[in-house]
C-alpha positions in Angstrom: 0.0 0.0 0.0 2.8 2.4 0.8 4.1 2.2 -2.8 0.8 3.4 -4.3 1.2 6.8 -6.0 -0.1 9.7 -4.0 -1.9 10.9 -7.1 -4.1 7.8 -6.8 -4.5 7.8 -3.0 -5.4 11.5 -2.7 -7.0 11.8 -6.1 -9.6 14.6 -6.0 -12.2 12.2 -7.5 -11.6 9.7 -4.7 -11.8 12.4 -2.1 -15.2 13.4 -3.6 -16.3 9.8 -3.9 -17.0 9.9 -7.7 -15.8 8.4 -10.9 -13.6 10.5 -13.2 -16.5 10.8 -15.7 -19.3 11.4 -13.1 -21.7 14.3 -13.7 -21.0 17.6 -12.1 -24.2 17.2 -10.0 -22.7 14.1 -8.4 -19.6 16.0 -7.4 -21.7 18.8 -5.9 -24.0 16.4 -4.0 -21.1 14.4 -2.5 -19.3 17.6 -1.6 -22.4 18.9 0.2 -22.9 15.7 2.0 -19.3 15.7 3.2 -19.6 19.3 4.4 -22.7 18.5 6.4 -21.0 15.4 8.1 -17.8 17.3 8.8 -19.7 20.1 10.6 -21.0 17.7 13.1 -17.7 15.8 13.3 -19.0 12.7 11.7 -16.7 10.6 9.4 -17.5 10.7 5.7 -17.3 7.5 3.6 -18.1 6.6 0.0 -18.2 3.3 -1.9 -15.2 4.5 -4.0 -13.1 4.7 -0.9 -12.4 1.1 -2.0 -11.9 -0.4 1.5 -9.8 -3.6 1.3 -8.1 -2.2 -1.8 -6.9 1.2 -0.8 -6.0 2.5 2.7 -8.7 4.6 4.4 -9.0 8.4 3.9 -9.3 11.1 6.5 -11.4 13.8 5.0 -11.3 17.5 6.1 -13.2 20.5 4.8 -9.9 21.9 3.5 -9.2 18.7 1.5 -12.6 18.7 0.1 -12.4 22.3 -1.0 -9.0 21.7 -2.6 -10.3 18.7 -4.5 -13.2 20.7 -5.9 -10.8 23.5 -6.9 -8.5 21.1 -8.8 -11.3 19.8 -10.9 -12.4 23.3 -11.8 -9.2 23.7 -13.9 -9.3 21.9 -17.2 -5.7 20.8 -17.3 -5.8 19.6 -13.6 -9.1 17.9 -14.3 -7.6 15.8 -17.1 -4.4 15.1 -15.2 -6.3 13.6 -12.2 -8.7 11.8 -14.6 -5.8 9.8 -16.0 -5.2 8.3 -12.5 -8.8 7.4 -11.5 -11.5 5.0 -12.5 -14.1 5.5 -15.2 -17.6 3.9 -15.5 -18.9 3.9 -19.0 -19.9 0.3 -20.1 -22.0 -2.5 -18.6 -18.7 -4.4 -18.3 -17.5 -1.8 -15.9 -20.6 -2.4 -13.6 -19.6 -6.1 -13.3 -15.9 -5.3 -12.7 -16.7 -2.7 -10.1 -18.8 -5.2 -8.1 -15.6 -7.2 -7.7 -13.5 -4.2 -7.0 -15.9 -2.8 -4.3 -15.8 -6.2 -2.7 -12.0 -6.0 -2.5 -11.4 -8.5 -5.3 -9.1 -6.5 -7.6 -7.8 -9.5 -9.4 -11.4 -10.4 -10.4 -12.0 -6.8 -11.7 -8.8 -6.9 -13.7 -9.8 -10.2 -15.3 -13.1 -8.8 -16.4 -11.6 -5.6 -17.8 -9.1 -7.6 -19.7 -11.8 -9.3 -21.7 -12.3 -6.2 -23.9 -10.2 -3.1 -24.8 -12.5 -0.2 -24.3 -11.6 3.3 -23.2 -12.9 2.6 -19.6 -11.5 -1.0 -19.3 -8.0 0.2 -20.3 -8.2 3.2 -18.0 -9.4 1.1 -15.1 -6.8 -1.6 -15.6 -4.1 1.1 -15.7 -5.3 2.4 -12.2 -5.3 -1.2 -10.8 -1.7 -1.7 -11.9 -0.7 1.5 -10.2 -2.3 0.2 -7.0 -0.4 -3.0 -7.4 2.8 -1.0 -7.7 3.4 -2.1 -11.3 4.0 1.3 -12.9 5.6 -0.2 -16.1 2.5 -2.2 -16.8 0.4 1.0 -16.3 2.6 2.7 -18.9 2.1 -0.2 -21.4 -1.7 0.0 -20.9 -1.5 3.8 -21.3 0.3 3.4 -24.6 -2.6 1.2 -25.9 -5.3 3.5 -24.3 -4.1 6.7 -25.9 -3.2 5.1 -29.2 -6.8 3.8 -29.6 -8.8 6.5 -27.8 -6.6 9.5 -27.5 -8.6 11.5 -30.0 -11.9 11.1 -28.1 -10.5 10.7 -24.5 -11.2 14.2 -23.3 -14.6 14.5 -24.9 -15.6 11.2 -23.3 -14.6 12.4 -19.9 -16.2 15.8 -20.1 -17.9 17.0 -23.3 -17.8 20.6 -22.0 -14.0 20.6 -21.5 -12.2 23.1 -23.7 -8.7 21.6 -23.3 -7.2 20.1 -26.4 -4.5 17.4 -26.1 -3.3 14.9 -28.7 -2.8 11.2 -28.0 1.0 11.9 -27.7 0.3 14.8 -25.4 -1.9 12.7 -23.2 0.7 9.9 -23.0 3.5 12.3 -22.2 1.4 14.0 -19.5 0.6 10.7 -17.9 4.3 9.6 -18.0 5.5 13.0 -16.5 3.0 12.8 -13.6 3.8 9.2 -12.9 7.6 9.8 -13.2 7.3 12.5 -10.5 5.6 10.0 -8.2 7.7 6.9 -8.7 10.9 8.1 -10.4 11.4 8.1 -14.1 14.1 5.5 -13.9 11.7 2.9 -12.7 9.8 3.2 -16.0 12.9 2.2 -18.0 14.1 -1.3 -18.9 10.8 -2.7 -19.8 9.2 -3.7 -23.2 7.7 -0.3 -24.0 7.2 1.3 -27.4 10.2 2.9 -29.0 8.9 6.4 -28.9 7.8 5.9 -25.2 11.3 4.6 -24.3 12.9 7.5 -26.0 10.7 10.0 -24.2 11.3 8.5 -20.8 15.0 8.3 -21.4 15.2 12.0 -22.4 13.0 13.0 -19.5 15.3 11.0 -17.2 18.7 11.8 -18.6 18.2 15.6 -18.8 17.4 16.1 -15.1 20.1 13.6 -14.0 22.8 15.4 -16.0 21.5 18.8 -14.9 21.6 17.7 -11.2 25.2 16.3 -11.5 26.4 19.4 -13.4 24.9 21.6 -10.8 26.5 19.8 -7.9 29.9 19.9 -9.7 29.6 23.6 -10.1 28.9 24.1 -6.4 32.1 22.1 -5.6 34.2 24.2 -8.0 33.3 27.4 -6.1 34.7 26.1 -2.8 38.1 27.7 -1.9 40.8 25.5 -3.3 43.2 26.5 -0.6 40.9 25.5 2.3 41.5 21.8 2.9 38.6 21.1 5.3 36.2 22.9 2.9 37.5 21.0 -0.1 37.3 17.5 1.4 33.8 18.3 2.7 32.9 19.5 -0.8 34.2 16.2 -2.2 32.1 14.2 0.3 29.0 16.3 -0.5 29.6 15.9 -4.2 29.8 12.1 -3.9 26.7 11.9 -1.7 24.6 14.2 -3.8 25.4 12.6 -7.1 25.8 8.9 -6.3 22.2 8.0 -7.1 22.1 10.2 -10.1 25.3 8.9 -11.7 24.1 5.3 -10.9 20.8 5.9 -12.6 22.4 7.5 -15.6 24.7 4.5 -15.9 21.7 2.2 -15.9 20.1 4.2 -18.7 23.1 5.0 -21.0 26.0 2.8 -22.0 29.4 4.0 -20.9 30.3 4.5 -24.5 27.6 7.2 -24.9 29.2 10.6 -25.3 26.7 12.2 -22.9 27.5 9.8 -20.2 31.3 10.1 -20.7 31.2 13.9 -20.6 29.3 14.1 -17.3 31.0 11.2 -15.7 34.5 12.6 -16.4 33.4 16.1 -15.3 32.1 14.6 -12.0 35.1 12.3 -11.4 37.7 14.9 -12.2 36.2 17.5 -9.8 36.1 14.9 -7.0 39.8 14.1 -7.8 40.7 17.8 -7.7 39.0 18.2 -4.3 41.1 15.4 -3.0 44.3 16.9 -4.4 43.6 20.3 -3.0 42.8 18.8 0.4 46.0 16.8 0.5 48.2 19.7 -0.7 47.0 22.1 2.0 46.3 19.9 5.1 48.5 18.9 8.0 46.2 16.0 8.9 48.1 12.8 9.6 45.3 10.8 8.0 45.3 12.9 4.9 46.8 10.2 2.6 44.1 7.7 3.5 41.3 10.2 3.4 42.4 11.5 0.0 42.8 7.9 -1.3 39.1 7.1 -0.6 38.1 10.1 -2.7 40.7 9.4 -5.5 39.6 5.8 -5.8 36.0 6.8 -6.1 36.9 9.3 -8.8 38.8 6.6 -10.7 35.7 4.4 -10.5 33.5 7.0 -12.1 35.6 8.5 -15.0 35.3 6.9 -18.4 37.5 8.9 -20.9 41.1 7.7 -21.5 42.7 11.0 -20.5 40.5 11.3 -17.3 41.3 7.7 -16.4 45.1 8.2 -16.9 45.1 11.2 -14.7 43.1 9.5 -11.9 45.3 6.4 -12.2 48.5 8.5 -11.9 47.3 10.2 -8.8 46.1 7.0 -7.2 49.4 5.3 -7.9 51.5 8.2 -6.5 49.2 8.5 -3.4 49.5 4.7 -2.9 53.3 5.1 -2.9 53.0 7.8 -0.3 50.8 5.6 1.8 53.2 2.7 1.5 55.9 4.9 2.8 53.9 6.2 5.8 55.3 5.4 9.2 53.4 3.3 11.7 50.9 5.3 13.7 52.8 4.9 16.9 55.9 6.7 15.6 54.3 9.5 13.6 55.8 12.2 15.9 59.4 10.8 15.6 59.0 10.4 11.8 57.9 14.0 11.5 60.8 15.2 13.5 63.4 13.1 11.6 62.1 14.1 8.2 62.1 17.8 9.2 65.8 17.4 10.0 66.4 15.7 6.6 64.4 18.4 4.8 66.6 21.0 6.4 69.8 19.0 5.8 69.4 18.6 2.1 69.2 22.4 1.6 72.7 22.9 3.3 76.1 22.6 1.7 77.8 19.1 1.5 79.8 19.6 4.8 80.7 17.0 7.4 79.7 19.4 10.2 76.1 19.3 8.9 76.3 15.5 8.7 77.3 15.3 12.4 74.5 17.7 13.3 72.0 15.5 11.4 73.3 12.3 13.1 73.2 13.9 16.6 69.7 15.4 16.1 68.1 12.3 14.7 69.7 9.6 16.9 67.4 9.9 19.9 64.3 9.8 17.7 65.5 6.7 15.8 66.2 5.1 19.2 62.6 5.8 20.2 61.4 4.2 17.0 63.6 1.2 17.6 62.2 0.8 21.1 58.6 0.9 19.8 59.0 -1.2 16.7 62.0 -3.3 17.2 65.5 -3.4 15.7 64.5 -5.5 12.7 61.4 -3.4 11.7 61.4 -2.6 8.0 60.3 1.0 8.4 62.9 1.6 11.2 65.8 0.3 9.1 64.6 2.2 6.1 64.5 5.6 7.8 67.7 4.9 9.7 69.5 4.0 6.5 68.2 7.2 4.9 69.8 9.3 7.7 73.1 7.5 7.5 73.1 7.6 3.7 72.6 11.4 3.7 75.4 11.9 6.3 77.8 9.6 4.4 77.2 11.6 1.3 78.5 14.8 3.0 81.5 12.9 4.4 82.5 11.6 1.0 81.9 14.9 -0.7 84.0 17.0 1.7 86.9 14.5 1.9 87.1 14.3 -1.9 86.8 18.1 -2.2 89.6 18.9 0.3 92.1 16.7 -1.7 91.4 18.5 -5.0 94.2 21.1 -4.8 96.9 18.6 -4.1 95.6 16.2 -6.7 95.6 19.1 -9.2 99.2 20.1 -8.3 100.3 16.5 -8.7 98.6 16.3 -12.1 100.4 19.4 -13.3 103.8 18.1 -12.1 103.0 14.7 -13.6 102.7 16.3 -17.1 106.2 18.0 -16.8 109.4 16.4 -18.0 112.0 15.9 -15.2 114.0 19.0 -16.2 111.1 21.3 -16.2 109.8 19.7 -13.0 113.1 20.3 -11.2 113.2 24.0 -12.4 109.6 24.5 -11.3 110.2 23.1 -7.9 113.5 24.9 -7.3 112.0 28.3 -8.4 108.8 27.9 -6.2 110.1 27.7 -2.7 106.7 28.7 -1.3 105.2 25.4 -2.5 106.4 24.0 0.8 104.0 26.1 2.8 101.2 25.4 0.3 101.6 21.7 0.6 101.7 22.0 4.4 98.5 24.0 4.4 96.8 21.4 2.2 98.1 18.7 4.5 96.6 20.5 7.5 93.2 20.8 5.9 93.2 17.2 4.8 94.1 16.0 8.3 91.4 18.2 9.9 88.8 16.9 7.4 89.8 13.3 7.9 89.5 13.7 11.7 86.0 15.2 11.3 85.1 12.5 8.8 86.1 9.8 11.2 84.1 11.5 14.0 81.0 11.3 11.7 81.9 7.7 10.9 82.1 6.7 14.6 78.6 8.2 15.0 77.3 6.4 12.0 78.6 3.1 13.3 75.9 3.2 16.0 73.1 3.4 13.5 71.2 0.4 12.2 71.0 0.1 8.4 69.4 -2.1 5.8 71.4 -5.1 4.7 71.6 -3.8 1.2 73.4 -0.7 2.4 75.8 -2.4 4.8 78.4 -3.6 2.3 78.5 -0.1 0.6 78.9 1.5 4.0 81.7 -0.8 5.1 83.5 -0.3 1.8 83.5 3.5 2.3 84.4 3.2 5.9 87.4 1.0 5.1 88.6 3.4 2.5 88.3 6.3 4.9 90.3 4.4 7.6 93.1 3.8 5.1 93.2 7.5 4.3 93.4 8.3 8.0 96.1 5.7 8.6 98.2 7.0 5.7 97.9 10.6 7.0 98.6 9.4 10.6 95.1 10.6 11.7 94.0 8.7 14.8 90.9 6.5 14.3 90.3 6.2 18.0 87.8 9.0 18.6 85.4 9.2 21.6 81.8 9.0 20.6 79.9 12.4 20.9 76.5 12.7 22.4 73.3 12.9 20.2 69.8 14.5 19.5 67.1 15.1 16.1 64.4 16.1 12.9 61.6 15.1 9.2 60.9 15.4 5.6 57.6 17.1 5.0 55.0 14.9 3.3 55.4 14.8 -0.5 53.5 17.5 -2.3 50.6 17.1 -4.7 50.4 19.6 -7.6 47.1 21.0 -8.6 46.9 18.6 -11.5 48.6 15.5 -10.2 50.1 13.9 -7.1 53.9 14.1 -7.1 56.2 12.3 -4.6 59.4 14.0 -3.7 62.0 12.3 -1.5 64.0 14.7 0.8 67.5 13.0 0.6 70.7 13.4 -1.3 70.7 11.8 -4.7 72.4 8.4 -5.1 73.8 8.7 -1.6 74.2 5.0 -1.1 76.4 4.7 -4.2 78.8 7.5 -3.3 82.3 6.6 -2.5 85.6 8.2 -1.7 87.3 9.2 -5.0 89.2 12.1 -6.7 86.8 14.5 -8.3 89.1 15.1 -11.3 87.6 13.6 -14.5 91.1 12.7 -15.8 92.1 10.6 -12.7 92.6 7.2 -14.2 94.4 4.4 -12.3 97.6 4.9 -14.4 97.6 8.7 -13.8 97.1 7.9 -10.1 100.4 5.9 -10.1 102.3 8.8 -11.8 100.8 11.4 -9.4 101.7 9.3 -6.4 105.3 9.1 -7.6 105.3 12.8 -8.3 104.0 13.5 -4.8 106.9 11.3 -3.4 109.4 13.4 -5.4 107.8 16.7 -4.5 107.7 16.1 -0.8 111.2 14.7 -0.9 112.5 17.8 -2.6 110.6 20.0 -0.2 112.2 18.1 2.6 115.6 18.6 1.1 115.0 22.3 0.5 113.8 22.7 4.1 116.7 20.9 5.6 119.6 21.9 3.4 119.5 18.6 1.5 119.7 16.3 4.5 115.9 15.6 4.7 115.4 14.3 1.2 115.1 10.6 2.1 112.9 11.3 5.1 110.7 13.6 3.0 110.7 10.9 0.3 109.4 8.4 2.8 106.6 10.8 4.0 105.7 11.6 0.4 105.4 7.9 -0.3 102.8 7.5 2.5 100.9 10.6 1.5 101.2 9.9 -2.2 99.9 6.4 -1.5 96.9 7.9 0.3 96.1 10.2 -2.6 96.3 7.2 -5.0 94.0 5.3 -2.8 91.4 8.1 -2.8 91.6 8.4 -6.6 91.5 4.7 -7.4 88.5 4.0 -5.1 
């Protein structure tokens, strides 16, 4: 009973207790009777209340007046006539005996024996009461095709309204569609023209509704994260039914469907992007992902799908790299330190600061997650890799002047080399200055290494780290730099979450490029292994001569020995 259209339940003809083609005097008489009863608070009942078929009515004077007013307007009169019973033929008398007794199936059976204007009309109303609107439409097609030209005149010969058979069918479909939803009338075996009309009446409003909701979302401030995610949620909620209905009506290959589906999906996507870019919410990646995946499920066009897939893929990568919830604070602090670190010059002092500032936070993560936790090892390796990068870069950089001098001397013939050295007595102080800088840098590099030794790293990074550590130790040993340094104390900081552009999600990692693959080496592009040998020998000779000049010729062999050690160290740096 609840599914019966209101236009049937509260039909003015039913309220007045008459048939749709009853004489005006019957309407006036029943209205007068109802008014008299209502004045003394007595209930008003008529046979056409159809007890047992329809739920009871509660009549009021106001309802009775409204019913009479509706039927005084020709267009309203015909509209309500289309949804109520007619009594024209003797066959109708028999059928109504069944209907008034509550036997609607018996009435339908009798009306099905003959297609008259009234039998078709009455079957149509019965199908509406039975909640079979599609059958009502099929009967209406037959009714107005056969009797559309005489329909109005048969109802009321004095009615001046003129409607064609097509107009009558469309008016019936429009009224019924408002009651039960146009989409419920689709998918059944109806006439081609009827199907087309229902589709057009359904598609237009659905597309209009979706487009309107998209326009509302577009107007929301793109820099306001809370407003944008709320706009996305409203857009999804307010269009979900409409896009679903549209998809049931049109194939996804239809251009109309593609255009509105892509428009809807891309605006939902953009809302998610704007939210993620501008929020500090820890749950932002997961919140945005729900929106992005829904957008991907809606879009149809190739370009729209590619854009959604790209954003979902990048966002998934961000989610995969998120820290466990219990260490979000530590992760944020460490990544802030890394973010600051990568903007600084490649100096060992900054590497030591990074190690000291992040160590306590990494220790906290290890305590919470365990030493073998994948996330812990990954972020600890990231810190060590960045620090190691600076150590390698500065050690290699400080050796450049000596390597360049050695290269120049290596290109000279012995006579020219002897003249050059004898005429540049100040080269001694220059070499000593370089030596001092190298020693200081190696000491700082070893301090950083001692710090890094206490950090846990991924297995894939261990061999690379040990290789670089071994090379650095050899350099220190050659330069007589002590490798026994007390371990400094420690402290911490994080990389801000990757940023999403206004058109796509982009992941940016805050770390030195190719850090894990850096190694101690000479930065001169011409330093091959053979040149390294020559330069090492030249260094031996240079230092030996310097020793001789400094000690009146007596220190040549001592200087030569020291030069061998130093030259060997330089060669080691270059060949590694």
